[in-house]
N, C-alpha and C positions, 0 to 999 in steps of 0.2 A: 555076505548079510548089511542092509545098506542104513546110510547113516540118513537116520533121520532128526539129527540138530539141526542142521543148516535150514532147511524148510522151515521149519519152528524158530528162527529167528529170523527169518527172509517174513514169516506171516505176522509173526508181534512187531518188528517193526513200522511194516505195512498199516499194521492198526493205530500206532503210534503218529504215523505221519498226518492223517488226516485232521485231526481235530489244531498240528500246525498248519498243514493249508486252510483249514478253515479259517483260526484266526491271522493267517495276513492278509484272506479274501473280506474278513468283513473291516480289517483294517483300508483297506484300499477299498471299503465299501465306505466305510464311514468317511475315509479323506475324499470319496469323487463327490459326494453330500456335501461335505464340508466347502470345496470348489461351486459348486453349482450356486449353493445358499449364499457365499461369500458378497459377490455385488448386493443384491438384496439389502442385507446387515449393515455394509455400508450406505447404501443410499439413505435405508433407515435411520442410520448416523445422520447422517450430512444432513437430514432431511430438519431435524430435530434439531440442529445448530443450529443450523439458517433461522432454523423459527423463534430462536434463542435472541441471536441478534438481533434480528428484527424486534423483537420486543423490548431487548436493551436500549436499541437505536430510537426506538418510539419516547423511548421514558427522559432522553438525556434530548432531543429536536430543541424541542423550546431553550431551553435555557443554549443549545448550541447558536439557535438564531440569536438571542440576543449576544452572546460570547464574541459575532462576525461583528454584528454590528456597529458593538463597541468597539471594535477591530478597527475594521472600517471609516469608522469614525474618529481613531485617535493619528490612524495611518493618513487620513487628509488633512489635518494639522499641523501634523507631524509632515508633509515632502507640500506641500500649497504654498508656503511662505519662502523655503528655499529655491524649490520651481520659477517660484513671479523672481523672488533674488537674480538667479542667474537666470532665465529672459529675459531681462533687466540691461544686465550687463553685456549682453549677447547684442542686443538691440543695441547699445551707445555703442558697441565693441564696431558693429555694424556699421554707423555714423559716423565713426572718426575713421575707419579707412575708406567707409564712400567719401571723403571729402577730398582725401586726396588718388584716388586710383582711378583709372579710363573709366569710361562705363562697361567694357567688356569684363573686367576685375568684379564691378558692381553688382552687375545681375549675377556673376559668380556666388559672391559676398552674400546676398541677399534669396539666393536659392537656399545655403547656408542653413542662414540663419532660421527662413522657415522651417527647412529641416527641425532642426535644433529644435526649435518650438513647438513641433509641431510630436518630435518624438518625445517630447517629457527627457530629457535628457539629463537622468540624476546624477548627483554630485557624488563622490564616495562616502561621503558622510552622512546621504542621503540614502543607498544602500543600506550603510552598519545600523544607524537610527531602525532598517525595515525590519533586518533579520531582528535585532536588538526585540524589536515588539513582536514576532512573530513566536521569541523562542519565550515570550512571559505566556502570551497567549495558550500555549501550548502548554507550560505549567499551569495557566487558570484549567486547562479542560482536563488534566491529570489526577489534577485537585480535586477539582467534581466529578471524577469521575471515583476516585476512590471516599469522599462521602456519601455517595451514591450506594455504595457498594458494602460500610458499617450498614 
């Protein structure tokens, strides 16, 4: 007598395997489709974000231009007087040095004075004042953005 239980068990197992294999195949196919569609979905999202950023930029552009003009004017007022004072002091120093030095040293000093004037070398105080102004402007811009969002 032959045992028919083993072939029946194998047949039952074979009938249960295809749905599991089918589910795996379906999941892999969905993963494949997602991988294909992901770059397009990201591009659409980035395009939309870019358009929104452009809209926001257009909305605050006039305010930003005015803030930059005001900042430039304030920086000019703060920096001009000390720069002029420094130039005058350097020229005075150059004049005093020239009175007691040889012609070779005079030429070197003249070059140094001219370079400093051309470079508009600011003092430590001038740089700190400029930094303070930039921080104030950044705070104003943040405040304007906050008002716009409300």
